[in-house]
FIPANU-989061 format. One record per residue (C-alpha): residue in one letter; x, y, z negated; residue number from 1. Coordinates in pm, whole numbers, plus 50000, padded with zeros to 5 digits. Last residue first. Layout:
// FIPANU-989061
+----+-------+-------+-------+-----+
: aa :    c1 :    c2 :    c3 :   i :
+----+-------+-------+-------+-----+
:  A :     X :     Y :     Z : NUM :
...
+----+-------+-------+-------+-----+
***
This chain:
// FIPANU-989061
+----+-------+-------+-------+-----+
: aa :    c1 :    c2 :    c3 :   i :
+----+-------+-------+-------+-----+
:  R : 59778 : 87788 : 31557 : 401 :
:  A : 59866 : 87574 : 31862 : 400 :
:  E : 60246 : 87572 : 31820 : 399 :
:  V : 60206 : 87491 : 31447 : 398 :
:  P : 60027 : 87166 : 31523 : 397 :
:  V : 59658 : 87162 : 31423 : 396 :
:  W : 59543 : 86914 : 31157 : 395 :
:  R : 59169 : 86877 : 31109 : 394 :
:  R : 58942 : 87034 : 30846 : 393 :
:  G : 58623 : 86854 : 30750 : 392 :
:  R : 58555 : 87013 : 30416 : 391 :
:  V : 58566 : 87364 : 30267 : 390 :
:  G : 58642 : 87439 : 29904 : 389 :
:  I : 58412 : 87427 : 29600 : 388 :
:  Y : 58551 : 87113 : 29431 : 387 :
:  E : 58425 : 87079 : 29075 : 386 :
:  S : 58688 : 86987 : 28820 : 385 :
:  S : 58704 : 86685 : 28593 : 384 :
:  P : 58822 : 86660 : 28234 : 383 :
:  R : 59132 : 86464 : 28131 : 382 :
:  I : 59207 : 86461 : 27761 : 381 :
:  L : 59395 : 86133 : 27713 : 380 :
:  K : 59253 : 85932 : 27426 : 379 :
:  N : 59462 : 85803 : 27135 : 378 :
:  Q : 59205 : 85894 : 26869 : 377 :
:  E : 59483 : 85875 : 26609 : 376 :
:  R : 59699 : 86106 : 26820 : 375 :
:  Q : 59412 : 86352 : 26847 : 374 :
:  E : 59365 : 86364 : 26472 : 373 :
:  E : 59739 : 86415 : 26423 : 372 :
:  C : 59738 : 86694 : 26681 : 371 :
:  H : 59447 : 86861 : 26503 : 370 :
:  A : 59641 : 86866 : 26175 : 369 :
:  I : 59949 : 87006 : 26350 : 368 :
:  W : 59748 : 87282 : 26514 : 367 :
:  G : 59590 : 87373 : 26179 : 366 :
:  A : 59927 : 87411 : 26008 : 365 :
:  T : 60060 : 87608 : 26304 : 364 :
:  R : 59762 : 87844 : 26260 : 363 :
:  S : 59934 : 88015 : 25968 : 362 :
:  A : 60267 : 88102 : 26125 : 361 :
:  A : 60084 : 88174 : 26451 : 360 :
:  F : 59877 : 88447 : 26283 : 359 :
:  T : 60203 : 88588 : 26150 : 358 :
:  P : 60333 : 88596 : 26509 : 357 :
:  S : 60013 : 88777 : 26618 : 356 :
:  F : 60040 : 89049 : 26352 : 355 :
:  L : 60416 : 89098 : 26376 : 354 :
:  D : 60402 : 89355 : 26658 : 353 :
:  T : 60154 : 89551 : 26446 : 352 :
:  P : 60417 : 89629 : 26184 : 351 :
:  L : 60391 : 89438 : 25854 : 350 :
:  A : 60395 : 89664 : 25550 : 349 :
:  L : 60169 : 89433 : 25344 : 348 :
:  G : 59892 : 89693 : 25370 : 347 :
:  H : 59933 : 89674 : 25747 : 346 :
:  L : 59875 : 89299 : 25724 : 345 :
:  V : 59558 : 89346 : 25521 : 344 :
:  L : 59416 : 89628 : 25737 : 343 :
:  A : 59486 : 89454 : 26067 : 342 :
:  T : 59335 : 89129 : 25946 : 341 :
:  Y : 59039 : 89339 : 25837 : 340 :
:  F : 58939 : 89430 : 26190 : 339 :
:  E : 59062 : 89112 : 26359 : 338 :
:  V : 58833 : 88882 : 26159 : 337 :
:  N : 58518 : 89009 : 26327 : 336 :
:  T : 58275 : 89287 : 26248 : 335 :
:  Q : 57937 : 89236 : 26415 : 334 :
:  L : 57800 : 89260 : 26768 : 333 :
:  K : 57460 : 89093 : 26795 : 332 :
:  R : 57383 : 89177 : 27157 : 331 :
:  E : 57049 : 89299 : 27293 : 330 :
:  P : 57070 : 89620 : 27089 : 329 :
:  H : 57390 : 89713 : 27278 : 328 :
:  Y : 57433 : 90090 : 27265 : 327 :
:  E : 57240 : 90158 : 26943 : 326 :
:  A : 57343 : 89842 : 26760 : 325 :
:  L : 57700 : 89909 : 26867 : 324 :
:  L : 57669 : 90263 : 26736 : 323 :
:  R : 57559 : 90152 : 26389 : 322 :
:  L : 57825 : 89882 : 26369 : 321 :
:  A : 58095 : 90126 : 26475 : 320 :
:  T : 57988 : 90383 : 26217 : 319 :
:  Q : 58000 : 90129 : 25936 : 318 :
:  E : 58338 : 89997 : 26046 : 317 :
:  V : 58488 : 90345 : 26084 : 316 :
:  S : 58371 : 90431 : 25731 : 315 :
:  K : 58525 : 90114 : 25591 : 314 :
:  A : 58849 : 90187 : 25776 : 313 :
:  L : 58856 : 90541 : 25636 : 312 :
:  N : 58807 : 90406 : 25284 : 311 :
:  Y : 59099 : 90165 : 25331 : 310 :
:  L : 59318 : 90442 : 25473 : 309 :
:  A : 59239 : 90671 : 25180 : 308 :
:  M : 59304 : 90381 : 24944 : 307 :
:  D : 59667 : 90370 : 25056 : 306 :
:  G : 59806 : 90098 : 24835 : 305 :
:  G : 59913 : 90091 : 24471 : 304 :
:  N : 59696 : 89800 : 24362 : 303 :
:  Q : 59364 : 89930 : 24495 : 302 :
:  Y : 59496 : 89873 : 24845 : 301 :
:  L : 59559 : 89503 : 24786 : 300 :
:  R : 59229 : 89439 : 24609 : 299 :
:  E : 59036 : 89619 : 24885 : 298 :
:  A : 59226 : 89435 : 25156 : 297 :
:  A : 59151 : 89096 : 25000 : 296 :
:  A : 58781 : 89184 : 24977 : 295 :
:  A : 58777 : 89288 : 25343 : 294 :
:  L : 58976 : 88974 : 25425 : 293 :
:  V : 58711 : 88740 : 25287 : 292 :
:  D : 58428 : 88944 : 25440 : 291 :
:  A : 58594 : 88945 : 25783 : 290 :
:  R : 58646 : 88569 : 25761 : 289 :
:  P : 58270 : 88526 : 25742 : 288 :
:  D : 58237 : 88673 : 26095 : 287 :
:  R : 57911 : 88868 : 26080 : 286 :
:  A : 57637 : 88708 : 26285 : 285 :
:  R : 57642 : 88607 : 26651 : 284 :
:  Y : 57978 : 88438 : 26598 : 283 :
:  V : 58137 : 88228 : 26871 : 282 :
:  R : 58290 : 88459 : 27132 : 281 :
:  H : 58319 : 88739 : 26878 : 280 :
:  G : 58208 : 89100 : 26844 : 279 :
:  F : 58389 : 89384 : 26670 : 278 :
:  G : 58757 : 89426 : 26582 : 277 :
:  M : 58841 : 89613 : 26901 : 276 :
:  L : 58562 : 89834 : 27027 : 275 :
:  R : 58540 : 89745 : 27397 : 274 :
:  E : 58546 : 90037 : 27635 : 273 :
:  N : 58238 : 90109 : 27843 : 272 :
:  R : 58347 : 90472 : 27889 : 271 :
:  D : 58037 : 90584 : 27695 : 270 :
:  L : 58134 : 90328 : 27431 : 269 :
:  K : 58476 : 90486 : 27391 : 268 :
:  A : 58326 : 90835 : 27369 : 267 :
:  R : 58081 : 90712 : 27105 : 266 :
:  L : 58370 : 90572 : 26904 : 265 :
:  V : 58562 : 90898 : 26907 : 264 :
:  S : 58259 : 91118 : 26833 : 263 :
:  E : 58124 : 90890 : 26560 : 262 :
:  A : 58450 : 90841 : 26376 : 261 :
:  R : 58565 : 91203 : 26375 : 260 :
:  S : 58417 : 91293 : 26035 : 259 :
:  A : 58576 : 90984 : 25883 : 258 :
:  E : 58930 : 91102 : 25943 : 257 :
:  G : 59217 : 90977 : 26156 : 256 :
:  I : 59013 : 90845 : 26449 : 255 :
:  E : 59327 : 90736 : 26633 : 254 :
:  F : 59457 : 90563 : 26319 : 253 :
:  V : 59137 : 90360 : 26291 : 252 :
:  T : 59153 : 90275 : 26661 : 251 :
:  N : 59514 : 90164 : 26625 : 250 :
:  L : 59406 : 89920 : 26355 : 249 :
:  A : 59180 : 89732 : 26595 : 248 :
:  P : 59448 : 89755 : 26864 : 247 :
:  G : 59690 : 89561 : 26640 : 246 :
:  P : 59440 : 89288 : 26551 : 245 :
:  A : 59390 : 89189 : 26920 : 244 :
:  G : 59666 : 88952 : 27032 : 243 :
:  G : 59555 : 88612 : 26916 : 242 :
:  H : 59297 : 88506 : 27175 : 241 :
:  L : 59199 : 88745 : 27455 : 240 :
:  P : 59534 : 88924 : 27426 : 239 :
:  G : 59725 : 88603 : 27511 : 238 :
:  K : 59989 : 88517 : 27253 : 237 :
:  L : 59782 : 88231 : 27119 : 236 :
:  A : 59801 : 88031 : 27441 : 235 :
:  G : 60180 : 88036 : 27452 : 234 :
:  I : 60193 : 87955 : 27082 : 233 :
:  A : 59972 : 87653 : 27149 : 232 :
:  G : 60206 : 87535 : 27423 : 231 :
:  V : 60505 : 87562 : 27190 : 230 :
:  I : 60309 : 87372 : 26925 : 229 :
:  A : 60225 : 87087 : 27163 : 228 :
:  S : 60582 : 87068 : 27294 : 227 :
:  V : 60714 : 87052 : 26937 : 226 :
:  L : 60467 : 86774 : 26857 : 225 :
:  D : 60587 : 86540 : 27131 : 224 :
:  S : 60407 : 86425 : 27445 : 223 :
:  G : 60180 : 86122 : 27450 : 222 :
:  T : 59944 : 86289 : 27697 : 221 :
:  S : 59697 : 86361 : 27417 : 220 :
:  I : 59960 : 86578 : 27245 : 219 :
:  I : 59952 : 86827 : 27533 : 218 :
:  V : 59573 : 86844 : 27566 : 217 :
:  L : 59537 : 86875 : 27188 : 216 :
:  A : 59786 : 87162 : 27165 : 215 :
:  T : 59602 : 87354 : 27437 : 214 :
:  F : 59271 : 87292 : 27264 : 213 :
:  T : 59417 : 87437 : 26945 : 212 :
:  S : 59541 : 87743 : 27135 : 211 :
:  A : 59205 : 87805 : 27304 : 210 :
:  N : 58982 : 87750 : 27001 : 209 :
:  L : 58848 : 87409 : 26909 : 208 :
:  G : 58746 : 87488 : 26554 : 207 :
:  H : 58895 : 87770 : 26352 : 206 :
:  D : 59194 : 87670 : 26145 : 205 :
:  I : 59453 : 87845 : 25928 : 204 :
:  V : 59295 : 88189 : 25977 : 203 :
:  T : 59152 : 88243 : 25627 : 202 :
:  N : 59427 : 88053 : 25448 : 201 :
:  L : 59702 : 88268 : 25598 : 200 :
:  Y : 59510 : 88586 : 25507 : 199 :
:  T : 59446 : 88475 : 25151 : 198 :
:  D : 59808 : 88369 : 25104 : 197 :
:  L : 59916 : 88710 : 25237 : 196 :
:  A : 59699 : 88893 : 24983 : 195 :
:  R : 59810 : 88664 : 24701 : 194 :
:  T : 60175 : 88730 : 24783 : 193 :
:  R : 60111 : 89103 : 24774 : 192 :
:  Q : 59942 : 89075 : 24435 : 191 :
:  P : 60212 : 88846 : 24296 : 190 :
:  S : 60469 : 89112 : 24386 : 189 :
:  P : 60701 : 89056 : 24679 : 188 :
:  E : 61073 : 88980 : 24643 : 187 :
:  D : 61255 : 89240 : 24851 : 186 :
:  G : 61486 : 89144 : 25138 : 185 :
:  S : 61238 : 89291 : 25385 : 184 :
:  L : 61134 : 89025 : 25636 : 183 :
:  M : 61281 : 88724 : 25455 : 182 :
:  Y : 61105 : 88828 : 25133 : 181 :
:  L : 60766 : 88856 : 25300 : 180 :
:  Y : 60805 : 88506 : 25442 : 179 :
:  N : 60935 : 88372 : 25110 : 178 :
:  A : 60629 : 88502 : 24926 : 177 :
:  A : 60391 : 88328 : 25165 : 176 :
:  H : 60564 : 87987 : 25157 : 175 :
:  S : 60628 : 88010 : 24782 : 174 :
:  L : 60961 : 88125 : 24646 : 173 :
:  D : 61225 : 87913 : 24471 : 172 :
:  P : 61358 : 87776 : 24802 : 171 :
:  R : 61474 : 88123 : 24911 : 170 :
:  P : 61514 : 88171 : 25283 : 169 :
:  E : 61836 : 88330 : 25412 : 168 :
:  I : 61792 : 88684 : 25540 : 167 :
:  P : 61862 : 88754 : 25906 : 166 :
:  A : 62118 : 89030 : 25971 : 165 :
:  Q : 61980 : 89360 : 26088 : 164 :
:  R : 61999 : 89508 : 26437 : 163 :
:  H : 61624 : 89578 : 26461 : 162 :
:  L : 61558 : 89287 : 26698 : 161 :
:  L : 61779 : 89073 : 26476 : 160 :
:  R : 61554 : 89155 : 26181 : 159 :
:  W : 61239 : 89064 : 26369 : 158 :
:  Y : 61403 : 88750 : 26502 : 157 :
:  A : 61498 : 88627 : 26157 : 156 :
:  A : 61151 : 88698 : 26016 : 155 :
:  I : 60972 : 88516 : 26298 : 154 :
:  M : 61210 : 88219 : 26289 : 153 :
:  T : 61190 : 88184 : 25913 : 152 :
:  P : 60810 : 88193 : 25938 : 151 :
:  I : 60817 : 87912 : 26201 : 150 :
:  R : 61070 : 87703 : 26009 : 149 :
:  A : 60851 : 87560 : 25732 : 148 :
:  L : 60562 : 87465 : 25962 : 147 :
:  L : 60795 : 87294 : 26207 : 146 :
:  A : 60979 : 87101 : 25938 : 145 :
:  A : 60654 : 86990 : 25777 : 144 :
:  G : 60513 : 86892 : 26117 : 143 :
:  E : 60791 : 86644 : 26184 : 142 :
:  A : 60679 : 86435 : 25889 : 141 :
:  F : 60316 : 86539 : 25950 : 140 :
:  L : 60319 : 86369 : 26289 : 139 :
:  T : 60262 : 86044 : 26106 : 138 :
:  D : 60482 : 85752 : 26003 : 137 :
:  D : 60584 : 85903 : 25671 : 136 :
:  S : 60882 : 85740 : 25496 : 135 :
:  T : 61084 : 86057 : 25527 : 134 :
:  P : 61428 : 86162 : 25646 : 133 :
:  A : 61471 : 86542 : 25675 : 132 :
:  P : 61361 : 86676 : 26009 : 131 :
:  K : 61572 : 86615 : 26321 : 130 :
:  S : 61707 : 86902 : 26526 : 129 :
:  L : 61688 : 86938 : 26904 : 128 :
:  S : 61305 : 86943 : 26908 : 127 :
:  L : 61331 : 87269 : 26715 : 126 :
:  T : 61469 : 87446 : 27022 : 125 :
:  G : 61122 : 87496 : 27169 : 124 :
:  A : 61019 : 87697 : 26865 : 123 :
:  G : 61282 : 87957 : 26954 : 122 :
:  M : 61141 : 88014 : 27300 : 121 :
:  R : 60782 : 88047 : 27180 : 120 :
:  L : 60889 : 88267 : 26889 : 119 :
:  A : 61089 : 88489 : 27125 : 118 :
:  D : 60784 : 88525 : 27347 : 117 :
:  M : 60570 : 88615 : 27047 : 116 :
:  T : 60829 : 88870 : 26934 : 115 :
:  P : 60854 : 89055 : 27264 : 114 :
:  V : 61201 : 89015 : 27425 : 113 :
:  R : 61441 : 89303 : 27358 : 112 :
:  Q : 61706 : 89139 : 27581 : 111 :
:  A : 61966 : 89131 : 27302 : 110 :
:  A : 61689 : 89008 : 27072 : 109 :
:  A : 61628 : 88710 : 27302 : 108 :
:  A : 61997 : 88615 : 27297 : 107 :
:  K : 62003 : 88639 : 26918 : 106 :
:  L : 61687 : 88430 : 26894 : 105 :
:  V : 61834 : 88161 : 27118 : 104 :
:  D : 62152 : 88146 : 26911 : 103 :
:  L : 61950 : 88131 : 26589 : 102 :
:  A : 61758 : 87831 : 26721 : 101 :
:  I : 62079 : 87655 : 26824 : 100 :
:  A : 62224 : 87705 : 26476 :  99 :
:  P : 61940 : 87517 : 26308 :  98 :
:  L : 61699 : 87729 : 26107 :  97 :
:  R : 61664 : 87702 : 25730 :  96 :
:  R : 61315 : 87638 : 25599 :  95 :
:  E : 61314 : 87258 : 25572 :  94 :
:  K : 61393 : 87220 : 25201 :  93 :
:  A : 61125 : 87477 : 25111 :  92 :
:  L : 60861 : 87270 : 25290 :  91 :
:  R : 60955 : 86957 : 25095 :  90 :
:  A : 60973 : 87145 : 24768 :  89 :
:  R : 60625 : 87284 : 24819 :  88 :
:  F : 60493 : 86938 : 24901 :  87 :
:  E : 60654 : 86788 : 24591 :  86 :
:  D : 60515 : 87060 : 24366 :  85 :
:  L : 60169 : 87019 : 24519 :  84 :
:  E : 60177 : 86641 : 24478 :  83 :
:  Q : 60278 : 86674 : 24115 :  82 :
:  R : 60009 : 86932 : 24041 :  81 :
:  N : 59727 : 86745 : 24217 :  80 :
:  P : 59679 : 86802 : 24584 :  79 :
:  L : 59352 : 86908 : 24751 :  78 :
:  R : 59189 : 86654 : 24977 :  77 :
:  D : 59162 : 86571 : 25347 :  76 :
:  N : 59534 : 86490 : 25370 :  75 :
:  W : 59668 : 86727 : 25638 :  74 :
:  L : 59400 : 86991 : 25607 :  73 :
:  L : 59405 : 86986 : 25226 :  72 :
:  Y : 59785 : 86986 : 25214 :  71 :
:  T : 59782 : 87294 : 25435 :  70 :
:  M : 59539 : 87473 : 25207 :  69 :
:  E : 59737 : 87379 : 24898 :  68 :
:  E : 60059 : 87507 : 25057 :  67 :
:  F : 59882 : 87828 : 25160 :  66 :
:  S : 59790 : 87884 : 24797 :  65 :
:  A : 59424 : 87843 : 24716 :  64 :
:  R : 59196 : 88103 : 24557 :  63 :
:  P : 59098 : 88370 : 24811 :  62 :
:  A : 59072 : 88115 : 25097 :  61 :
:  I : 58876 : 87851 : 24904 :  60 :
:  E : 58524 : 87972 : 24836 :  59 :
:  E : 58496 : 88238 : 25110 :  58 :
:  V : 58607 : 87980 : 25367 :  57 :
:  P : 58326 : 87747 : 25266 :  56 :
:  F : 58500 : 87424 : 25165 :  55 :
:  G : 58447 : 87087 : 25336 :  54 :
:  A : 58775 : 87073 : 25529 :  53 :
:  I : 58733 : 87438 : 25628 :  52 :
:  I : 58372 : 87555 : 25654 :  51 :
:  L : 58292 : 87874 : 25846 :  50 :
:  E : 57942 : 88024 : 25848 :  49 :
:  G : 57808 : 88332 : 26024 :  48 :
:  A : 57458 : 88187 : 26058 :  47 :
:  Q : 57442 : 88191 : 26436 :  46 :
:  G : 57809 : 88110 : 26478 :  45 :
:  N : 57800 : 87800 : 26264 :  44 :
:  I : 58164 : 87691 : 26260 :  43 :
:  Y : 58299 : 87368 : 26114 :  42 :
:  S : 58662 : 87297 : 26032 :  41 :
:  L : 58902 : 87007 : 25984 :  40 :
:  R : 58690 : 86691 : 26000 :  39 :
:  S : 58715 : 86680 : 26378 :  38 :
:  Q : 58534 : 86537 : 26678 :  37 :
:  A : 58644 : 86648 : 27022 :  36 :
:  A : 58525 : 86784 : 27358 :  35 :
:  I : 58191 : 86935 : 27260 :  34 :
:  V : 58104 : 87167 : 27549 :  33 :
:  G : 57914 : 87480 : 27443 :  32 :
:  E : 58126 : 87712 : 27655 :  31 :
:  L : 58367 : 87513 : 27870 :  30 :
:  G : 58493 : 87847 : 28008 :  29 :
:  P : 58247 : 87822 : 28293 :  28 :
:  I : 58022 : 87514 : 28258 :  27 :
:  F : 58022 : 87283 : 28561 :  26 :
:  R : 57768 : 87008 : 28502 :  25 :
:  S : 57785 : 86634 : 28554 :  24 :
:  N : 57467 : 86461 : 28677 :  23 :
:  G : 57636 : 86265 : 28954 :  22 :
:  S : 57989 : 86387 : 29007 :  21 :
:  S : 58006 : 86480 : 29375 :  20 :
:  P : 57694 : 86693 : 29358 :  19 :
:  N : 57840 : 86913 : 29084 :  18 :
:  T : 57542 : 87087 : 28927 :  17 :
:  K : 57606 : 87440 : 28806 :  16 :
:  A : 57572 : 87580 : 28455 :  15 :
:  N : 57502 : 87953 : 28435 :  14 :
:  T : 57175 : 87915 : 28245 :  13 :
:  P : 57337 : 87701 : 27980 :  12 :
:  E : 57295 : 87323 : 27991 :  11 :
:  R : 57432 : 87151 : 27684 :  10 :
:  T : 57724 : 86920 : 27715 :   9 :
:  K : 57865 : 86627 : 27525 :   8 :
:  L : 58210 : 86477 : 27547 :   7 :
:  Q : 58310 : 86247 : 27266 :   6 :
:  N : 58645 : 86148 : 27127 :   5 :
:  Q : 58666 : 85851 : 26895 :   4 :
:  K : 58868 : 85762 : 26589 :   3 :
:  L : 58754 : 86001 : 26319 :   2 :
:  M : 58998 : 86053 : 26038 :   1 :
+----+-------+-------+-------+-----+
***
């Protein structure tokens, strides 16, 4: 892993000079600032390219299991058969939740707390239980327990929220299959497991996004991994980061039939509404993850799914792209990962309230890998701020104010 943080800046048109800091620049949102070096993922937004640990996302996401993908991020190579079996067994061993976590989830369900908030609260309890003994001296020892328990926590809470008893995890099932099993009690088909594996692999890591940066800031202080993951979950639950796939699907349902797509979408654009599932902060070309998940959705829906819904979504996508080019020719607004995330997860019978938590279940693996890189670099993340307040004030006693 790389050992040194770097901070480089480009100078966008909205950058402002900070007179008190020499030649430093204020860049709103840190856009374009390189605040870390990482081997985990590379994004080329202009070309619509995403590389994860050396593999183009379209090469590896549809083929690898989530355990293989996680092993790759954590070890910088794919496992052989023995290593994969051992890693799967290690994760399976850690799936059960400690009693304190279940108590917190039960209390949250009694208050009808949103699932992402319950996940954040439940994840915080995991610092109270020790992972299985291991010879590892890295964060990955604790990370395996965290990664294994997050899906159990989501599934348990969802069932408690609907007045159903949590389902015990099955060690004989894969990470993806066990998650689906714990939600419904039914063992998923290989096709459904493959669809979820593909989704989890596709969103496992994506550069220095808001939640990953949050985790890095926390771990850079010398804090613990649980705190870093809890902070990342808090960032992910924001609608500008991990909370948008549900609305993307809602638009498709609102349209209902292909003949209504243009009128509904045009009305939204006339009201200056954002079309959910289109456009991205980084990509100026088509999000490559959208293509991976579009293919996964097609395979899933062809295998006993609602092909009418899939065909409607494709029609909505084509109409949206045409109208976006008409309304915003100056902007390169393309389909993003949210659009087909919604279709894949809906095809797996996940309700929209589980979309963001399932995203977190995947991204936890990436957060942990980034935290290990940051710990090796051993550099506190401490940027500067630009003071824009007044100067020269003098104290006035309260009687004279």
